[in-house]
LUMFI-527689 format. One record per residue (C-alpha): residue in three letters; y, x, z. Coordinates in steps of 0.25 Angstrom, whole numbers, plus 5000, padded with zeros to 4 digits. Each point is the difference from the previous one (the first is absolute). Layout:
BEGIN
resn  c2  c1  c3
ALA  Y  X  Z
...
This chain:
BEGIN
resn  c2  c1  c3
MET  4935  4910  4884
SER  4998  4986  4995
GLN  5011  4995  5009
LYS  5014  5006  5003
ARG  5003  5002  5015
SER  5010  5006  5009
GLY  5000  5001  5015
HIS  4985  5002  5000
ALA  4992  5010  5008
SER  4991  5010  4994
VAL  4988  5008  5005
VAL  4989  5009  4995
LEU  4986  4997  5004
ASP  4987  5006  4994
GLY  5008  5007  4988
LYS  5007  4986  4996
ILE  5014  4995  5002
TYR  5002  4987  5006
ALA  5013  4992  4997
ILE  5001  4989  5010
GLY  5009  4988  5000
GLY  5015  5001  4998
SER  5009  4992  4992
ASP  5002  4997  4985
GLY  5014  4996  5001
ALA  4997  4985  5002
ASP  4988  4999  5009
PHE  4993  5008  5012
LEU  4987  5005  4994
PHE  4986  4998  5006
THR  4994  5009  4990
VAL  4994  5013  5001
GLU  4997  5010  4988
VAL  4992  5012  5000
TYR  5002  5012  4991
ASP  4988  5008  4996
PRO  5004  5014  4995
GLN  4986  5003  4995
ALA  5000  4987  4991
ASP  5015  5000  4998
SER  5001  4986  5003
TRP  5005  4989  5010
GLN  4992  4989  5005
ARG  5003  4989  5010
VAL  4992  4999  5013
ALA  5001  4989  5011
SER  5014  4994  5003
MET  5006  5001  5013
PRO  5000  4986  5008
ARG  5015  5000  4998
GLY  5011  5006  4992
LEU  5007  5012  5006
CYS  5012  5009  4997
LEU  5005  5012  5008
HIS  4987  5002  5007
ALA  4993  5013  5004
ALA  4986  5004  4996
THR  4990  5011  5006
VAL  4986  5004  4997
LEU  4991  5001  5013
GLY  4985  5001  5000
GLY  4998  4996  4986
LYS  5009  4988  5001
ILE  5014  4996  4997
TYR  5009  4995  5011
VAL  5013  4992  4996
THR  5010  4998  5011
GLY  5013  4991  5001
GLY  5009  4998  4988
TYR  5008  4988  4994
ASN  4997  4987  4995
GLN  5008  4987  4997
GLY  5012  5005  5008
SER  4992  5004  5012
THR  4997  5014  5006
LEU  4985  5000  5004
ASN  4992  5007  5011
SER  4987  4997  4994
ALA  4989  5010  4997
LEU  4989  4999  4989
VAL  4988  5009  4997
TYR  4994  5001  4986
ASP  4985  5005  4999
PRO  4998  5005  4986
GLN  4984  5000  5001
ALA  5001  4984  5003
ASP  5013  4998  4991
ALA  5005  4992  5012
TRP  5012  4999  5009
ALA  5000  4996  5015
GLN  5011  4997  5009
LEU  5002  5009  5012
ALA  5007  4999  5014
SER  5015  4999  4997
MET  5010  5011  5004
GLY  5009  4999  5011
THR  5012  5001  4991
PHE  5004  4993  4987
ARG  5004  5011  4991
ARG  5002  5003  4985
LEU  5004  5013  4993
HIS  4992  5008  5010
ALA  4990  5011  4999
SER  4985  5002  5004
ALA  4990  5011  5002
ALA  4986  5002  5004
VAL  4997  5010  5011
GLY  4988  5002  5009
GLY  4993  4987  4995
LYS  5012  4992  5003
LEU  5012  4994  4992
TYR  5014  5003  5004
VAL  5012  4991  4996
PHE  5014  5004  5002
GLY  5015  4998  4997
GLY  5004  4989  4990
ARG  5009  4988  5000
GLY  4999  4987  5007
ALA  5003  4986  4997
PHE  5015  5002  5002
GLY  5001  5013  4993
GLY  5001  5010  5011
ARG  4993  5013  5000
PHE  4988  5003  5009
SER  4997  5012  5008
THR  4987  4993  5006
ALA  4986  5005  4996
GLU  4986  4993  5002
VAL  4986  5005  4999
TYR  4988  4991  4996
ASP  4986  5002  5005
PRO  4990  4995  4990
ALA  4989  5000  5010
SER  5007  4990  5009
ASP  5009  4993  4990
SER  5012  5003  5009
TRP  5014  5006  4999
ALA  5007  5008  5010
GLN  5015  5006  5001
VAL  5001  5015  4999
SER  5012  5010  5000
SER  5012  4995  4992
LEU  5007  5008  4989
THR  5013  5006  5002
PRO  5009  4995  4993
ALA  4995  4987  4995
ARG  4996  5000  4985
SER  4997  4991  4989
HIS  4996  5002  4985
LEU  4991  5012  5005
ALA  4987  5005  4995
ALA  4989  5007  5008
ALA  4987  5009  4997
ALA  4990  5005  5009
LEU  4997  5015  4997
């Protein structure tokens, strides 16, 4: 990569690896880099509208959804979507919970977000589902017990 980063999110879309946001140790990163294994090269694409660290990212319907995270001392409830065809980001409806260090997965055309930590560091058991058709979030069954620093994959 052209930029060092930690606390970022990564996804695979169309055979390419996207490294999204994170921190370089001094700043929260807006930047997104894509690795193309066929060309064995990294390239930058459109940057996010804000720097994020400790967020989650998931591919759904050929787009990348980024939720929550941390920026400048604040845990966020925001949701963004990246369209690689347009090379552009858009703001979505906000989640009901401010969360970082959470996980997300796409199942049945919807985005599920669960666990994580809040503004005061407590772990969450709550889960939410995002419906892209209505740009809305709803609460779903919670995790037991509460978790943070977790990962998810849909099989």
